[in-house]
N, C-alpha and C positions, 0 to 999 in steps of 0.2 A: 541392471544395465541391459542394453539391447543384446540379444543373443547374436554372436558373430555369424555372418553368412558363410556357409561352407563353400569355398571356392573349388571349382572343378579343376582337375589337372589339365595342363596344356594338351596332352595327348588325347584325353577324353573329349575335350572341346573340338579338337581337330577331327576326331572320328565322327562327332555329331555333324560337323560341317560337311564331311565327306559323304555321310549318309544323305544329307539334304541335297547335295549336288547329284548324288546317284539317283535319287528319286526324280529330280527334274530331268536328268538325261534319259532315264527309263521312260518317263512320260513322252519325251520327244521321240524316242526310238519307237515306242509302241504306236504313237500317232502316225509316224511315217510309214511303218509297216502296215498299219490298218488302212491308211489311205491307198497305198499301193495295191493292197488286196481288194479293197472295195471297188476301186475304179479299174482294176485289172491292168495296171500300168506295166508291171514286170512279171515275168514268169519266175517265181522263186519257190524254194521249198518252205512253204508256210508252216508246216507242222514243226520242222526243225527250228525255224525262227521263233515260233511261239514257245517252244520248250526252252530255248535259250533266254528269252525275255522272262519266262516264268522263273528260271533259276535266279535271274537278277532280282526279281521281285522278292523271292524267298530270302535272298541275301539281305535285302533292305529290311525286311520284317525281322529277321534273326538279329541283325545288328541293333535295330531300335529296341528290341526286347532286352538284348544283352546290355545295352547302355543304361537301362533302368536298374540294373543290379549294382551292388556295391563293389564288385570285383574291380581291381585296378586295371586300367588299359595300358598295356606295355607297348613299347616301340615295335617289338616283334609282331604283336597282333595287328598293329596299325599297318605295318609293311605287308603282312599277309592279306589284309583287306584290299590294299592297293593292287597286289598281285592278282587277286580274284577279279578285280575290275579289268585288268589287262587280259586275263583269260576269257572273260565274258565278251569283251570287245573283240577279241580275236575270233571267237566263235561266230559272232554276228557278221564280221567281215568275211569269214570263210563262206557263209551261206549267201553272201550278197556281193560277190565280185572280187573278193580278196584285195590285193594291192591296187586294183583299178578303182575301187570304191573311194570316192573323194573324202569319206570320213576316216580314212586311214590316219590322217594327221591328228586325230583325237588321242593317239598314243602319247602325244606330248603332254596332255593334261595331267594324267597320273604321275608322269615323270617329273613334271614341274612341281607338283604338290609334294612329291617325295623329296626333291632337292631342297625345298624350303623348310620342311618340317622334320626330316629324319637325318640321322648321321649318314656320312658319305658311303659307308659300306652297304647300307640298305639301298641307297640310291643307285649304286653300281650294280647290285644284284637285279633290281627292278629294270634298269636300263638294259641289262643283258637279256632278261626275259622278253622285253618289248622288241629288241632287235632280233631275237630268235624267232618270235612269232611273225614279225614282218617278213623276215627272210623266207620262212615256210610259206607264207601267203603269196610270195612271188611265184612259187612253183606249183602250189596246190590250192585250189579254191573252186567254188561253184560259180561258173561264168554267168555274167549278166547278158541276156539276149534282148537287145533293144533295137528299135528301128534306127538305121544310120542317121536319119534326119533329126531324131530326138537325142541321140547319144551325146553329141557335143554340148547341147543346151543343158542336159541333165548333169553333165560333168561340171559345167561352169557353175550352175546353181548349187550343186552339191558342195563344190569347193567353197563357195561363198558362205553357205549355211554352216559348213564345218568350221570355217575360220571364225564366224560370228559366235558359234557355240563355244569353241575353245577359248576365244578371247574373253567372253563373258564369265566363264567358269574360272579361268586363271585370275582375272581381275578381281572377282568376288573373293576368291580364296586368299589372294595376296593381300587385299585390303584388310580382310579379317585377321590375317596373320600379323600384319603390321600393327593393327590395333591391339592384338593380344600381346605382342612383344612390348609395346609401350606400356601396357597395363602391368605386365610382369616386372618391367624395369621400375615403374613407380612403386610397386609393392616391395621390391627389393630395397629401394631407397628408404621407404617408410620403415621396413624392418631394421635396416642398419641404424636409422635414427632412434628407433625404439630400443634397440640393443644398447646403443651408447648411453641413452638416457637411463636405462635400467641399471647399467654399470655405475653411473654416477649416483643414482639414487641409493644403490646398495652401499656404496662407499660412505655417503652421507648418513644413511641409517645406521651403519656400523659405528661410525664415530659418535652419533647421537646416543645410541644405546650405551656405549661405554661412558660417555660424559654423564648421562642420567644416573648411571650406577655409581659413578665416582662422586657426584654432587650430593648424594643423599647424606653421607656421613658429615661433611663439613657444614651443611645446612643445619643438621641436627645439633652439632656443636655450637654453631652461632646462635641458635635459638636458646639453648641452655645458658650461654654466657650473657646474652642480652637480658634474660630474665633475672639473672643474678645481679647484673649491673643496675637494673631498674630498682631492685630491692636495696642495694648498697648506697645509692645516690638519691638525694632529696631535692637537688636543684631542678626547678620546674622546666627550664629550657632544655637541660640535658635529658630529663625524663621524656620530654616531648620528642626530642631527636631519637632517643632510643626506641620510643614507641613506633616512630616512622620506620626505623630499621627493622623492628620486629614484624611490622606489617609486610614489609618487602620480603623478608625471609619466608613468612607464611605464604605469600603469593608464589614464591619460587617453589616451595614444597607442594603447593596445590597444583602448579603447572606440571611438575614431575608426576604427581599422582594421576593427573588427568591424562598424561601421555600413556601411562600404564593401562588406565581404563579404556582409552581409545584403542590401544592395540588389542586388548582383550575383546572389545566390542567388534572390531574388525575380524578377529579370529572366529568369533561365534556368529558373525553377521547379525548382531543384535541391533538392528535399526528399525525405526518405526515410520510408517507412512504418515505424511502430514501435508497440509496445503503449503504451496511454495511461499505464500505471503507470511504464513505463520513461522516458517523456517527462517525467512529473511528477517522478520521482526525480532525473533529470538536472538539471532546472530548479531543484529544491530544493537540490541540492548546489552548483550554481553560485551560487545566491542566498546560501547560507550562507557561502561564501567572501567575498562582498561584505559580509555583515552577521554577522560571527562572534559578536557580542554577543547575537544573538537565539537563542531556543530554541523548538523546535516539536515537535509530535507528529503523525505521519501515520497516518491510519486509512483502511483500504480496506473499503468496505461492499458494493460491487457483487458480484453472483453471476452465474454463467453465463459465456458466452464474453466475454472481455475485448475492448473496442473497440480498434481500430487506427486510427491517423490519421497523416497526414503534415503535421505542424505547420509552417507557415512561420515564419521568424525573428521576424516582428513579433508573432505569437501568443505565442511564448515570452517576448518582451520584455513583452508585456501582462501575462502571469502574474507576471513578476518585479516589475513596477510595483505590482501588487495586493499582493504579499507585502511590498514595501517600505512601502506605505501602512499595512498592518497592523502592521509592526514599528515604524513611526514613532509609532503610537498607543500601543503597549505591546509591547516586544520580548520579553517573557518569557511563556512558556506559550501560544504560538500553536497553534491546533488546525486542522490541515489534513485535510480529509475528501474522499476520492474515491468517487464512487458512479455507477452507471449503470443504465439499464433498456433496454428494447427500442428506444427512440427517441433518447435523448440521454444524455450523461454530464454529471456535475455535480462541480465542484471548489469546496468550501466552505472559506473561511478565516475563522476567528473569532479576534478579539483581545479583550483584557480592558481596553481603554482606556475613554475617556469616552463612546463611542458617537456616533451621528449626531444632532446637534441638530435638533429638528423645525423650527426657524425657518429653517434653511438646507438642509434635506434636498433640496429641489427644485433648488438651485443647484449641488450637488455633481456633478461630472462635466462641467460646462461649461468651456470654455477660459478660462484665466487667472483662474479662481476657485480659491482655496486657503484651507484653514483652518490651514495651517502658515506660520509667519512666514518660513521659509527657502525655501518652494516657489515654483514658477512657475505652478502651476495647470494643468499640461498632462498629468501622468502618467495620471490617471484618464480624462481626455478621450481621449488617444491609445489607452489600453487598450480603452476601449469601442469606439472606431472599428475597431481591429484585430479584436476579437472579433466585431463585427457583420459585418465582411468575411468571416469564416469561417462565418457563418450562426448565430452564437450570441448571447448576451446577458450583461450584467454588471449585477447589482443589489446594492444595499447596504441592510441592515436593521439596526435597533437590536435587539440580542439581549435577550430578556426577562430574562436573568440578568446583564445588563451587557455592555458592549463592543459591537463591530460585527461583523455577519456579512456577508461578501462572497460572493456566489454567482456563479460563472462557469459558464454552461451552453453546451454545444456539441452539435450533432447528431451522432449516431453515424456518419453518412455524410460528415462534414466532410473535405474534401480526399481523397476516395477511400477511404472505409472499406470494408474487404473483407467485413464481416459485415453481414448483413441484420437 
């Protein structure tokens, strides 16, 4: 199977985004200070400003290196990172006009990020830090000495630039956070469905294991009695019927033995790589022995290198169940199609039965729901579970020309595909 992708925690992802924003803001700040110094627009303490920007750059580098480690990112660490941004921004404001600097509104950006991503207690603490720094800047700062004719224009342009920067950063972060929240909600929904399915599978497996254990003894008894009856009776018709019963008992015993071997093979992962067409043909031959009354036509549509896979026994059983469902609907003229592309392979099974009724389409595939009077409602449910374990999917459609189309899709890399 494909190796599961390791998902980053939400706090780690948020810290990556914060670092990205910090780098962009640092570039804008360094560019502004550089232009002011190069064209001698303002008399500022350039050394102190350069040291503050250097501290911001060191924080970016340290955070980027730290995020490449496996240490978990806690909410406290994330809050401390935001507090560092507040202190660095306060230092820059102190050396460039204090509260009169139009970029003082940038205080709202870290506070907005904190309110969206952190518990309320951290947001309150960070708001207190920002308010304290702002209050101190009202009384103590390095004044900006500009010509009166330029002061008003610089204030207006600075306010516009500060608003544009804050709006861009907040919008970017809010959009990413909304996307992350949607992704986490989808993952939670998937996990809930998987947990419910696993509980149902465990219940079914427990009952199946108990039934298999209990059926061994009566089947052995029936086999012995049938042998004795065949020896005691010479009527040809009766002996023929007894022979059929004997064959059915042998088939039941072989099925139970196969269940045990399949479980042992799964436990040891004793599966072999083979071409998908060879696997499909072997499964079809085995199925046709079980359902000799059924007729089918196999068509291969895939081009290029043929996928290889190592199908576990439960995946083969899932395919047999899907074929049986199609044969139950209409055993004549089944159309089996094998196709593949660069990413996945598809096995389509079309029957010419009554199709999938719209009223019960959503119920098909749930445990203990069946449209057949003799069924238990487990075949399609177990098939879907087995295919899902292999990274694939099973879907049923009503074919436009009548009947049902069943699609089994598997990734080309299922269980160690050798082709890319």
